[in-house]
PLY file of the C-alpha trace (Angstrom):
ply
format ascii 1.0
element vertex 708
property float x
property float y
property float z
element edge 707
property int vertex1
property int vertex2
end_header
-61.84 76.96 47.49
-59.29 77.13 50.34
-56.43 77.49 47.86
-57.77 80.68 46.29
-56.89 83.13 49.15
-53.37 81.69 49.39
-52.74 82.10 45.64
-54.11 85.67 45.69
-52.16 86.79 48.70
-48.80 85.30 47.76
-47.79 88.01 45.29
-48.77 90.71 47.71
-46.82 89.08 50.45
-43.84 88.61 48.20
-43.95 92.23 47.06
-44.27 93.42 50.64
-41.31 91.27 51.62
-39.14 92.58 48.78
-40.10 96.18 49.55
-38.53 95.90 52.94
-35.12 95.09 51.33
-35.18 97.52 48.37
-33.90 100.55 50.23
-31.18 98.82 52.30
-29.93 96.93 49.24
-29.91 100.16 47.19
-27.83 101.97 49.74
-25.37 99.06 49.97
-25.08 98.88 46.13
-24.36 102.62 45.91
-21.55 102.36 48.43
-20.08 99.23 46.76
-20.10 101.06 43.41
-17.27 103.25 44.70
-15.03 100.20 45.10
-16.20 97.47 42.65
-16.05 98.25 38.86
-19.35 98.15 37.02
-19.98 97.65 33.30
-20.84 100.60 31.07
-24.35 99.33 30.56
-25.10 99.62 34.32
-23.29 102.95 34.34
-25.60 104.29 31.62
-28.66 102.95 33.43
-27.65 104.43 36.77
-26.78 107.82 35.24
-30.14 107.91 33.51
-31.86 106.97 36.78
-29.93 109.74 38.61
-31.09 112.30 36.07
-34.70 111.01 36.24
-34.78 111.10 40.09
-33.45 114.68 40.15
-36.14 115.77 37.69
-38.90 114.02 39.69
-37.74 115.74 42.92
-37.72 119.13 41.23
-41.28 118.62 39.90
-42.40 117.33 43.29
-41.10 120.48 44.97
-43.00 122.61 42.49
-46.30 120.94 43.31
-45.99 120.30 47.00
-48.12 122.69 49.12
-45.89 123.15 52.15
-42.19 122.60 52.60
-42.70 120.47 55.71
-44.99 118.15 53.69
-41.93 116.82 51.86
-40.43 115.32 55.02
-38.10 112.87 53.19
-36.48 115.64 51.18
-33.34 115.99 53.41
-32.86 112.20 53.37
-33.26 112.16 49.58
-30.62 114.86 49.23
-28.11 112.72 51.15
-28.92 109.55 49.16
-28.75 111.28 45.79
-25.52 113.02 46.70
-23.86 109.69 47.61
-25.36 108.14 44.44
-23.95 110.92 42.26
-20.53 110.60 43.91
-20.56 106.84 43.34
-21.34 107.40 39.67
-18.50 109.91 39.49
-16.05 107.43 40.89
-17.29 104.57 38.65
-17.13 106.70 35.49
-13.64 107.99 36.42
-12.41 104.38 36.77
-13.83 103.35 33.37
-12.59 106.53 31.57
-9.03 106.21 32.90
-8.75 102.45 32.27
-10.33 102.34 28.84
-9.45 105.68 27.32
-10.54 105.87 23.70
-12.23 102.49 24.04
-14.62 103.84 26.70
-18.13 103.08 25.40
-20.45 104.77 27.97
-23.31 106.02 25.78
-24.60 108.70 28.15
-21.15 110.34 28.71
-20.30 110.11 25.01
-23.63 111.68 24.12
-23.11 114.62 26.52
-19.50 115.15 25.42
-20.47 115.16 21.75
-23.37 117.52 22.38
-21.21 120.06 24.29
-17.72 119.61 22.85
-18.73 118.76 19.29
-16.50 116.82 16.90
-13.45 117.11 19.19
-11.51 119.96 17.42
-9.68 122.56 19.40
-12.45 125.13 19.19
-15.04 122.63 20.35
-12.87 121.56 23.27
-12.29 125.14 24.41
-15.95 126.14 24.06
-17.12 122.96 25.80
-14.67 123.47 28.65
-15.68 127.14 29.04
-19.35 126.15 29.16
-18.55 123.57 31.81
-16.69 126.16 33.90
-19.56 128.66 33.55
-22.13 126.04 34.63
-19.99 125.07 37.61
-19.57 128.75 38.61
-23.34 129.24 38.43
-23.85 126.13 40.48
-21.35 127.09 43.16
-21.70 130.83 43.46
-25.39 131.32 42.78
-27.62 128.32 43.25
-25.80 126.24 45.87
-24.61 129.18 47.93
-28.06 130.80 47.91
-29.88 127.59 48.80
-27.40 126.92 51.64
-27.84 130.47 53.04
-31.66 130.25 52.88
-31.57 126.90 54.66
-29.45 128.38 57.47
-31.74 131.36 57.91
-34.91 129.22 57.73
-33.57 126.80 60.39
-32.62 129.67 62.72
-35.98 131.49 62.37
-37.87 128.21 62.73
-36.08 127.55 66.04
-36.56 131.14 67.29
-40.30 131.08 66.53
-40.90 127.66 68.14
-41.77 128.93 71.65
-44.03 131.83 70.59
-45.96 129.60 68.18
-46.36 126.90 70.84
-47.55 129.47 73.37
-50.04 130.80 70.83
-51.42 127.29 70.33
-51.83 126.79 74.04
-53.47 130.16 74.39
-55.99 129.36 71.72
-56.66 126.01 73.39
-57.23 127.57 76.83
-59.46 130.28 75.37
-61.59 127.64 73.58
-60.76 128.61 70.00
-59.44 125.12 69.21
-60.01 121.65 70.63
-57.47 119.39 72.31
-57.13 117.32 69.11
-56.58 120.45 67.02
-53.98 121.74 69.44
-52.16 118.41 69.39
-52.20 118.37 65.58
-50.88 121.93 65.40
-48.12 121.15 67.92
-47.13 118.05 65.96
-47.05 120.07 62.75
-44.92 122.74 64.42
-42.41 120.17 65.65
-42.42 118.52 62.23
-41.71 121.88 60.56
-38.85 122.68 62.96
-37.39 119.19 62.46
-37.61 119.64 58.66
-35.82 122.96 58.55
-33.14 121.76 60.99
-32.38 118.75 58.84
-32.44 120.84 55.70
-29.74 123.12 57.20
-27.45 120.12 57.38
-28.59 118.48 54.15
-27.80 121.60 52.09
-24.13 121.11 53.02
-24.20 117.81 51.09
-25.05 119.67 47.89
-22.23 122.20 48.45
-19.75 119.41 49.04
-21.00 117.43 46.05
-20.30 120.38 43.71
-16.81 120.87 45.10
-15.92 117.22 44.82
-17.36 117.18 41.25
-14.92 119.93 40.24
-12.03 118.03 41.86
-13.01 114.77 40.07
-13.24 116.50 36.72
-9.80 118.00 37.14
-8.39 114.59 38.19
-10.06 113.03 35.11
-8.37 115.49 32.78
-4.86 115.45 34.32
-4.91 111.74 35.06
-6.31 110.89 31.66
-3.69 112.88 29.84
-0.89 111.26 31.86
-2.28 107.71 31.49
-3.22 108.15 27.82
0.24 109.51 26.80
2.46 107.55 29.16
0.64 104.22 29.63
-1.48 103.79 26.48
1.11 105.48 24.28
-1.40 107.87 22.71
-0.16 111.10 21.10
-0.46 114.06 23.49
-3.00 115.91 21.29
-5.17 112.82 21.03
-5.04 112.21 24.77
-5.95 115.82 25.48
-8.88 115.69 23.05
-10.16 112.37 24.30
-9.93 112.86 28.07
-11.08 116.52 28.07
-14.14 115.54 26.01
-14.95 112.56 28.30
-14.26 114.50 31.51
-16.45 117.45 30.44
-19.21 115.06 29.39
-18.96 113.11 32.66
-18.85 116.36 34.71
-21.94 117.80 32.98
-23.86 114.52 33.28
-23.22 114.32 37.05
-23.56 118.06 37.71
-26.81 118.53 35.77
-28.81 116.40 38.26
-27.00 118.33 41.04
-28.21 121.60 39.49
-31.78 120.27 39.48
-31.44 119.23 43.11
-29.93 122.56 44.15
-32.68 124.40 42.34
-35.31 122.26 44.07
-33.68 123.00 47.41
-33.63 126.73 46.75
-37.26 126.74 45.70
-38.27 124.66 48.71
-36.49 126.96 51.18
-37.54 130.22 49.44
-41.25 129.41 49.42
-43.49 131.20 51.87
-46.00 129.36 54.05
-49.03 128.55 51.87
-51.69 125.95 51.45
-51.36 125.94 47.62
-48.89 124.57 45.12
-46.27 126.92 43.71
-47.97 127.34 40.32
-51.23 128.34 42.08
-49.47 130.87 44.29
-47.64 132.42 41.31
-50.85 132.56 39.24
-52.78 134.17 42.08
-50.01 136.73 42.62
-49.72 137.83 39.00
-53.50 138.04 38.48
-54.14 140.62 41.13
-53.67 143.80 39.07
-54.44 144.13 35.37
-52.85 147.62 35.07
-49.37 146.13 35.39
-49.74 144.34 32.09
-51.25 147.37 30.41
-48.20 149.49 31.32
-45.81 146.64 30.33
-47.44 146.27 26.94
-47.24 150.01 26.34
-43.47 149.99 27.11
-42.85 147.07 24.72
-44.82 148.77 22.02
-42.78 151.96 22.51
-39.51 149.97 22.18
-40.66 148.40 18.94
-40.58 151.82 17.23
-36.98 152.55 18.28
-34.28 151.93 15.68
-32.47 148.58 15.89
-35.03 146.84 18.23
-36.68 143.64 16.94
-40.18 144.90 16.32
-41.26 141.44 15.16
-40.67 140.17 18.70
-41.83 143.20 20.73
-45.14 143.87 18.97
-46.50 140.27 19.38
-45.47 140.27 23.06
-47.18 143.72 23.51
-50.34 142.38 21.92
-50.34 139.37 24.24
-49.92 141.56 27.28
-52.77 143.86 26.11
-55.05 140.82 25.73
-54.08 139.51 29.17
-54.70 142.92 30.76
-58.13 143.07 29.10
-59.01 139.56 30.30
-57.94 140.31 33.87
-59.90 143.58 33.86
-63.04 141.79 32.66
-62.64 139.14 35.41
-62.17 141.84 38.08
-65.32 143.74 36.94
-67.34 140.50 36.91
-66.15 139.68 40.44
-67.02 143.21 41.60
-70.54 142.97 40.08
-71.09 139.59 41.73
-69.98 140.89 45.14
-72.21 143.92 44.82
-75.19 141.75 43.83
-74.63 139.48 46.80
-74.29 142.45 49.19
-77.49 144.00 47.74
-79.34 140.71 48.14
-78.14 140.48 51.74
-79.31 143.99 52.51
-82.61 143.28 50.89
-83.09 140.09 52.87
-82.15 141.90 56.08
-84.60 144.70 55.34
-87.31 142.16 54.56
-86.68 140.34 57.78
-86.87 143.55 59.75
-90.12 144.45 58.08
-91.71 141.05 58.74
-90.45 140.89 62.28
-88.28 137.81 61.69
-85.35 137.30 64.04
-81.81 136.28 62.99
-80.57 132.77 63.92
-79.73 132.49 67.62
-76.04 132.10 68.44
-75.46 128.87 70.43
-74.42 129.36 74.01
-70.97 128.26 75.20
-70.96 125.11 77.33
-68.76 126.91 79.79
-67.36 130.43 79.64
-65.35 132.83 81.84
-66.33 136.46 81.69
-63.88 138.99 83.20
-63.86 142.73 83.93
-61.49 144.94 81.97
-58.94 145.25 84.83
-58.49 141.44 84.73
-57.68 141.31 81.02
-53.90 141.31 81.69
-54.28 137.90 83.38
-55.21 136.33 80.06
-53.16 138.50 77.72
-50.69 136.13 76.00
-48.28 139.03 75.49
-48.09 139.79 79.18
-48.81 136.62 81.06
-50.05 133.12 80.31
-50.11 131.82 83.88
-53.91 131.81 84.14
-54.24 130.18 80.71
-51.80 127.53 81.80
-53.70 126.89 85.00
-57.01 126.65 83.10
-55.46 124.12 80.78
-54.18 122.13 83.81
-57.60 122.23 85.42
-59.24 120.86 82.32
-56.71 118.07 82.14
-56.96 117.21 85.81
-60.76 117.33 85.72
-60.82 114.95 82.78
-58.55 112.49 84.67
-60.52 112.89 87.94
-64.09 112.74 86.61
-63.58 110.82 83.30
-65.34 113.62 81.43
-63.59 115.77 78.81
-64.39 119.32 79.84
-65.54 121.51 76.87
-63.43 124.38 75.73
-63.68 127.38 78.03
-64.24 130.64 76.19
-62.79 133.72 77.92
-64.66 137.00 77.27
-64.14 140.49 78.55
-67.46 141.87 79.68
-68.51 145.47 80.28
-71.44 144.19 82.30
-69.10 143.22 85.16
-67.20 145.39 87.56
-63.54 145.96 86.54
-62.20 143.48 89.07
-65.02 140.93 88.82
-65.13 137.58 87.05
-68.05 135.24 86.38
-68.33 131.61 85.26
-71.33 130.63 83.15
-72.56 127.22 82.02
-74.77 127.49 78.95
-75.37 131.14 79.67
-76.33 130.64 83.37
-74.25 132.28 86.09
-72.80 129.50 88.28
-70.16 131.38 90.21
-68.47 134.73 90.46
-65.84 136.54 92.50
-63.64 139.68 92.72
-59.89 139.90 92.32
-57.54 142.47 93.73
-54.74 142.72 91.14
-51.37 142.88 92.91
-52.75 141.45 96.13
-52.95 137.96 97.63
-55.87 136.11 99.11
-55.14 134.65 102.58
-57.69 131.83 103.37
-58.25 130.74 106.91
-58.31 126.90 106.90
-59.13 126.90 110.65
-55.55 126.57 111.84
-54.54 130.29 111.92
-52.46 131.19 114.95
-52.61 134.96 114.57
-54.92 137.14 112.50
-53.41 139.44 109.89
-54.63 142.91 109.00
-56.22 143.30 105.61
-59.55 143.51 103.72
-61.89 140.82 105.01
-63.59 138.77 102.29
-64.73 135.20 101.51
-63.01 132.58 99.36
-65.16 132.41 96.19
-64.58 128.71 95.62
-65.47 127.20 99.06
-66.85 130.18 101.07
-64.14 130.13 103.67
-63.21 133.32 105.52
-60.27 135.09 103.88
-58.29 138.36 103.86
-56.81 140.40 100.98
-53.23 141.41 101.79
-50.43 143.12 99.93
-47.42 141.23 98.62
-45.29 142.54 101.42
-47.49 140.74 103.98
-47.30 137.34 102.19
-44.59 135.84 104.34
-46.27 137.00 107.57
-49.58 135.44 106.46
-47.95 132.11 105.70
-46.18 132.03 109.08
-49.54 132.70 110.75
-51.10 129.61 109.14
-53.03 131.17 106.29
-53.22 129.56 102.86
-51.94 132.23 100.53
-52.97 132.17 96.83
-52.46 134.57 93.96
-55.21 135.76 91.58
-54.64 133.15 88.80
-54.85 130.40 91.44
-58.06 131.84 92.88
-59.78 131.69 89.46
-58.38 128.28 88.56
-59.45 126.83 91.95
-62.92 128.27 91.58
-63.16 126.80 88.13
-62.16 123.34 89.41
-64.84 123.54 92.11
-67.46 124.59 89.62
-66.53 121.76 87.24
-66.85 119.20 90.06
-70.21 120.61 91.17
-71.70 121.03 87.68
-70.06 118.12 85.83
-73.49 116.54 85.26
-74.72 119.71 83.53
-71.81 119.47 81.05
-72.74 116.00 79.88
-75.37 116.26 77.15
-76.69 113.92 74.46
-73.89 114.76 72.06
-71.16 114.18 74.65
-72.75 110.88 75.69
-72.83 109.74 72.08
-69.19 110.66 71.64
-68.34 108.67 74.79
-70.12 105.61 73.43
-68.53 105.93 69.99
-65.05 106.12 71.54
-65.73 103.17 73.89
-67.06 101.15 70.99
-63.72 101.21 69.19
-62.14 98.96 71.82
-65.19 97.45 73.64
-67.91 96.98 70.95
-69.53 94.07 72.79
-70.10 96.14 75.89
-71.72 99.01 74.04
-73.89 96.68 71.97
-74.99 94.89 75.15
-76.19 98.15 76.67
-77.91 99.43 73.55
-79.11 96.01 72.49
-79.71 97.35 69.00
-78.91 94.07 67.27
-81.06 91.78 69.43
-84.03 93.12 71.35
-84.67 96.86 71.59
-86.84 96.37 74.63
-83.88 95.06 76.60
-81.56 97.92 75.64
-81.26 101.42 77.06
-81.88 104.56 74.98
-79.21 107.19 74.75
-81.08 109.54 77.06
-81.32 106.90 79.79
-77.59 106.21 79.60
-76.94 109.96 79.85
-79.11 110.21 82.95
-77.22 107.31 84.65
-73.85 108.98 83.94
-75.19 112.27 85.17
-76.36 110.61 88.39
-72.83 109.36 88.99
-71.25 112.73 88.16
-73.72 114.58 90.39
-72.19 112.83 93.39
-68.69 113.37 92.06
-68.20 109.71 91.12
-65.70 109.41 88.25
-66.96 107.80 85.07
-63.52 106.95 83.74
-64.13 103.24 84.36
-66.77 103.17 81.59
-66.40 99.49 80.99
-67.55 98.57 84.49
-70.30 101.17 84.36
-71.63 99.90 81.01
-71.37 96.26 82.08
-73.47 97.07 85.20
-76.08 98.77 83.05
-76.13 95.84 80.61
-76.65 93.37 83.50
-79.63 95.21 85.07
-81.21 96.93 82.08
-83.41 93.79 81.45
-84.64 94.00 85.06
-85.59 97.74 85.09
-84.96 100.97 83.26
-85.25 103.08 86.43
-82.41 105.55 86.45
-81.97 105.62 90.25
-81.75 101.87 90.37
-79.17 101.67 87.56
-77.15 104.40 89.29
-77.08 102.31 92.54
-75.86 99.25 90.65
-73.21 101.26 88.81
-72.00 102.65 92.13
-71.72 99.14 93.50
-69.72 98.09 90.45
-67.38 100.99 91.28
-67.14 100.07 94.99
-63.34 99.97 95.15
-63.07 103.34 93.35
-65.59 105.01 95.61
-64.07 103.65 98.82
-60.65 104.87 97.79
-61.98 108.45 97.72
-62.76 108.41 101.48
-60.36 105.83 103.00
-57.21 106.71 104.94
-53.78 105.18 104.36
-54.86 102.08 106.31
-57.86 101.57 103.91
-60.19 102.49 106.76
-63.36 104.51 106.27
-64.82 106.46 109.15
-68.61 106.70 108.74
-71.72 108.05 110.32
-74.71 105.68 110.45
-78.44 106.30 110.68
-80.66 105.01 113.40
-82.77 102.06 112.10
-86.14 103.70 112.93
-85.08 106.92 111.17
-84.02 104.90 108.07
-87.47 103.29 107.97
-89.16 106.66 108.30
-87.15 108.05 105.40
-88.03 104.93 103.37
-91.72 105.43 104.07
-91.57 109.04 102.80
-90.62 107.79 99.31
-92.54 109.53 96.50
-92.20 109.03 92.76
-92.15 112.19 90.68
-93.71 112.66 87.26
-90.29 112.00 85.71
-90.03 108.62 87.44
-87.49 109.66 90.05
-87.81 108.56 93.69
-87.33 111.28 96.32
-87.93 111.51 100.06
-90.71 113.88 101.05
-90.71 114.05 104.84
-92.93 116.11 107.16
-91.45 119.64 107.20
-90.85 119.62 110.93
-89.38 116.09 110.77
-87.22 117.20 107.86
-85.83 120.14 109.86
-85.03 117.90 112.75
-83.33 115.39 110.46
-81.18 118.05 108.77
-80.35 119.64 112.15
-79.12 116.33 113.59
-77.20 115.50 110.42
-75.51 118.90 110.26
-74.47 118.65 113.88
-72.80 115.29 113.35
-71.15 116.38 110.11
-69.71 119.48 111.81
-68.31 117.35 114.58
-66.59 115.05 112.06
-65.11 118.02 110.15
-63.71 119.39 113.41
-61.73 116.16 113.70
-60.37 116.91 110.14
-62.05 113.80 108.74
-64.13 113.51 105.61
-67.81 113.15 106.57
-69.30 109.94 105.12
-72.82 108.75 105.76
-73.41 104.95 105.51
-76.89 103.46 105.11
-78.64 100.51 103.54
-78.98 100.08 99.74
-82.72 100.60 99.61
-82.55 104.00 101.32
-79.31 105.45 100.09
-80.85 107.32 97.14
-83.58 108.77 99.34
-81.07 109.86 102.02
-79.05 111.59 99.37
-82.08 113.42 97.89
-83.30 114.52 101.35
-80.07 116.33 102.26
-78.70 117.28 98.85
-79.83 120.90 99.06
-78.54 121.61 102.59
-75.39 119.41 102.52
-74.36 119.03 98.82
-70.83 117.87 99.64
-71.85 115.11 101.98
-70.83 111.64 100.70
-73.65 109.05 101.14
-72.62 105.42 100.67
-74.59 102.15 100.91
-73.42 99.00 102.57
-73.09 97.29 99.23
-70.60 99.94 98.07
-68.02 98.99 100.71
-65.38 96.85 98.97
-64.18 93.74 100.77
-60.64 95.00 101.24
-61.77 98.16 103.12
-62.66 98.34 106.81
-65.44 100.54 108.27
-65.30 102.40 111.59
-68.51 103.95 112.92
-67.89 107.32 114.61
-71.47 108.28 115.32
-75.12 107.54 114.71
-77.69 110.06 113.43
-80.88 110.09 115.45
-83.61 112.67 116.07
-83.92 113.65 119.72
0 1
1 2
2 3
3 4
4 5
5 6
6 7
7 8
8 9
9 10
10 11
11 12
12 13
13 14
14 15
15 16
16 17
17 18
18 19
19 20
20 21
21 22
22 23
23 24
24 25
25 26
26 27
27 28
28 29
29 30
30 31
31 32
32 33
33 34
34 35
35 36
36 37
37 38
38 39
39 40
40 41
41 42
42 43
43 44
44 45
45 46
46 47
47 48
48 49
49 50
50 51
51 52
52 53
53 54
54 55
55 56
56 57
57 58
58 59
59 60
60 61
61 62
62 63
63 64
64 65
65 66
66 67
67 68
68 69
69 70
70 71
71 72
72 73
73 74
74 75
75 76
76 77
77 78
78 79
79 80
80 81
81 82
82 83
83 84
84 85
85 86
86 87
87 88
88 89
89 90
90 91
91 92
92 93
93 94
94 95
95 96
96 97
97 98
98 99
99 100
100 101
101 102
102 103
103 104
104 105
105 106
106 107
107 108
108 109
109 110
110 111
111 112
112 113
113 114
114 115
115 116
116 117
117 118
118 119
119 120
120 121
121 122
122 123
123 124
124 125
125 126
126 127
127 128
128 129
129 130
130 131
131 132
132 133
133 134
134 135
135 136
136 137
137 138
138 139
139 140
140 141
141 142
142 143
143 144
144 145
145 146
146 147
147 148
148 149
149 150
150 151
151 152
152 153
153 154
154 155
155 156
156 157
157 158
158 159
159 160
160 161
161 162
162 163
163 164
164 165
165 166
166 167
167 168
168 169
169 170
170 171
171 172
172 173
173 174
174 175
175 176
176 177
177 178
178 179
179 180
180 181
181 182
182 183
183 184
184 185
185 186
186 187
187 188
188 189
189 190
190 191
191 192
192 193
193 194
194 195
195 196
196 197
197 198
198 199
199 200
200 201
201 202
202 203
203 204
204 205
205 206
206 207
207 208
208 209
209 210
210 211
211 212
212 213
213 214
214 215
215 216
216 217
217 218
218 219
219 220
220 221
221 222
222 223
223 224
224 225
225 226
226 227
227 228
228 229
229 230
230 231
231 232
232 233
233 234
234 235
235 236
236 237
237 238
238 239
239 240
240 241
241 242
242 243
243 244
244 245
245 246
246 247
247 248
248 249
249 250
250 251
251 252
252 253
253 254
254 255
255 256
256 257
257 258
258 259
259 260
260 261
261 262
262 263
263 264
264 265
265 266
266 267
267 268
268 269
269 270
270 271
271 272
272 273
273 274
274 275
275 276
276 277
277 278
278 279
279 280
280 281
281 282
282 283
283 284
284 285
285 286
286 287
287 288
288 289
289 290
290 291
291 292
292 293
293 294
294 295
295 296
296 297
297 298
298 299
299 300
300 301
301 302
302 303
303 304
304 305
305 306
306 307
307 308
308 309
309 310
310 311
311 312
312 313
313 314
314 315
315 316
316 317
317 318
318 319
319 320
320 321
321 322
322 323
323 324
324 325
325 326
326 327
327 328
328 329
329 330
330 331
331 332
332 333
333 334
334 335
335 336
336 337
337 338
338 339
339 340
340 341
341 342
342 343
343 344
344 345
345 346
346 347
347 348
348 349
349 350
350 351
351 352
352 353
353 354
354 355
355 356
356 357
357 358
358 359
359 360
360 361
361 362
362 363
363 364
364 365
365 366
366 367
367 368
368 369
369 370
370 371
371 372
372 373
373 374
374 375
375 376
376 377
377 378
378 379
379 380
380 381
381 382
382 383
383 384
384 385
385 386
386 387
387 388
388 389
389 390
390 391
391 392
392 393
393 394
394 395
395 396
396 397
397 398
398 399
399 400
400 401
401 402
402 403
403 404
404 405
405 406
406 407
407 408
408 409
409 410
410 411
411 412
412 413
413 414
414 415
415 416
416 417
417 418
418 419
419 420
420 421
421 422
422 423
423 424
424 425
425 426
426 427
427 428
428 429
429 430
430 431
431 432
432 433
433 434
434 435
435 436
436 437
437 438
438 439
439 440
440 441
441 442
442 443
443 444
444 445
445 446
446 447
447 448
448 449
449 450
450 451
451 452
452 453
453 454
454 455
455 456
456 457
457 458
458 459
459 460
460 461
461 462
462 463
463 464
464 465
465 466
466 467
467 468
468 469
469 470
470 471
471 472
472 473
473 474
474 475
475 476
476 477
477 478
478 479
479 480
480 481
481 482
482 483
483 484
484 485
485 486
486 487
487 488
488 489
489 490
490 491
491 492
492 493
493 494
494 495
495 496
496 497
497 498
498 499
499 500
500 501
501 502
502 503
503 504
504 505
505 506
506 507
507 508
508 509
509 510
510 511
511 512
512 513
513 514
514 515
515 516
516 517
517 518
518 519
519 520
520 521
521 522
522 523
523 524
524 525
525 526
526 527
527 528
528 529
529 530
530 531
531 532
532 533
533 534
534 535
535 536
536 537
537 538
538 539
539 540
540 541
541 542
542 543
543 544
544 545
545 546
546 547
547 548
548 549
549 550
550 551
551 552
552 553
553 554
554 555
555 556
556 557
557 558
558 559
559 560
560 561
561 562
562 563
563 564
564 565
565 566
566 567
567 568
568 569
569 570
570 571
571 572
572 573
573 574
574 575
575 576
576 577
577 578
578 579
579 580
580 581
581 582
582 583
583 584
584 585
585 586
586 587
587 588
588 589
589 590
590 591
591 592
592 593
593 594
594 595
595 596
596 597
597 598
598 599
599 600
600 601
601 602
602 603
603 604
604 605
605 606
606 607
607 608
608 609
609 610
610 611
611 612
612 613
613 614
614 615
615 616
616 617
617 618
618 619
619 620
620 621
621 622
622 623
623 624
624 625
625 626
626 627
627 628
628 629
629 630
630 631
631 632
632 633
633 634
634 635
635 636
636 637
637 638
638 639
639 640
640 641
641 642
642 643
643 644
644 645
645 646
646 647
647 648
648 649
649 650
650 651
651 652
652 653
653 654
654 655
655 656
656 657
657 658
658 659
659 660
660 661
661 662
662 663
663 664
664 665
665 666
666 667
667 668
668 669
669 670
670 671
671 672
672 673
673 674
674 675
675 676
676 677
677 678
678 679
679 680
680 681
681 682
682 683
683 684
684 685
685 686
686 687
687 688
688 689
689 690
690 691
691 692
692 693
693 694
694 695
695 696
696 697
697 698
698 699
699 700
700 701
701 702
702 703
703 704
704 705
705 706
706 707
């Protein structure tokens, strides 16, 4: 039994190994053909192969949907050009050395077909046909294909930046996702690369034709000289022999070149479409039946004129009349179907109105930005894309900071807002708004201002700090005075970043949680299975909703969930113990101890903390109450709660005045309760437990919270 897989896999492995050497060996053989003589049998086989490949490429071009889909086309042009030249050199060597004894079947067949029996008339006619074909190849097909390639490459390069900006604008406005934007950008770069390479590859075809003419002339002159001087043939016989062979050889090598040139011209001349060429042509010529009716009438009229072939014109006129009638019937049927569907829709709408039924509700956007009409220029891609760029950067930075991919942000102009007002909404709920003075700058007082500046007093919409609107001419003065000066796009982007941090938990739903698990499962299937426990014991696993609540609990305190592996491992370890969300959140925070400490430590890995008096901690712990949803919260006596918040706020303010980040340290059992007791009044306060302090960090107590 063990031998069976080996025997089955050997051919596949052998074929895979040979496939790696086919292309390199083929290129080497083609180059060697120019130097080493080959027998006529191989020459016939290679010439047939050259003709077949050219035909296959032409048919491929006809059926490919987009030019950039045929990415190997420029490389194929180079390889086939070198292949054709190698065949030219090999056939020239054999014709000149063998003369009348040359037995190449393909060349002899072409020369006989074009030149005929070899008499003078046949030679002249064949040579004229050859010259005409070469002229068509050089002056029409090759020249046109080369010109189209040059123009296509230039326009593709010129349109690169506008197209890329359009993609980024659609991404920032929420019309496409990150994956769709990346795919469109890759497709755009692939298209530019294709047209750039085609511009150079078209020169190979042009050079191939010119060299083909030169080789044919050398074959004729050299053959006549060698035949008459070396082989001792009569001049007339040498002329007949070598002209016939040279014309046959030239046609046999130029015919594939014509096919390739035609394929290049078709490829470059095609418009952007998602259909094959035959489908585009059919759709174009089926649009209007009257064209064929008029054309049939003209042909029928010509058939009655003296000297015109009525036996050709009348049948064609009849065919065009039948085609016009068929297209007209199809158009009428399509019109009737559309009218019936419209009528049915109106009837259904009327019926719904009569019965009081409501139309389907349009889903709310996860997050949206509504702006007044005077702020529209900030998001107009034709005027400025600075705000769109900043929104894109905020989404990227928030994803890296929080570990949560922020949904697309839809930008809407709203007549419900004041002209200079903007508003952020999460699932239709207003979560933040502000006003912008276009052409002005917002000067925020960070607390270090040395001299006040004249302007319109206001408040920073993101953090509520005192600020002043000033004109552009006052910008330098404000910066020298210690103000933080920001422009309108920065104001909106900063406000968005603050909203995302504060409401990240609201953006994580069931669907987003499932997507996170699906993505994590690709690389860490054991971790996900351990948390869900779907294969072993459902009672030990966590349902999707519970996992979502734990992740929301972390995000609610601005703890990044990027380290999903550690978070899921902590849930898997303690899920058999309890399914309580608050408990699992605490254990996940402890698993992220190093990450959490890094947020608040200085360059010396030192964390300055406020602590809580032991008796006050015990009092908070005694006030623990379990809600109907199973969550534990602290419900203190109202007077005691006011005193607690007052004392806490006083200490936090003192810490902020020292320009330190306020951090409250308490025991593990009370941390969740402390956080819930001050979350409304001090939402930005960081509350850590002793078990969340990593071993490589030091703690410095800078104050103790106690109620006087």
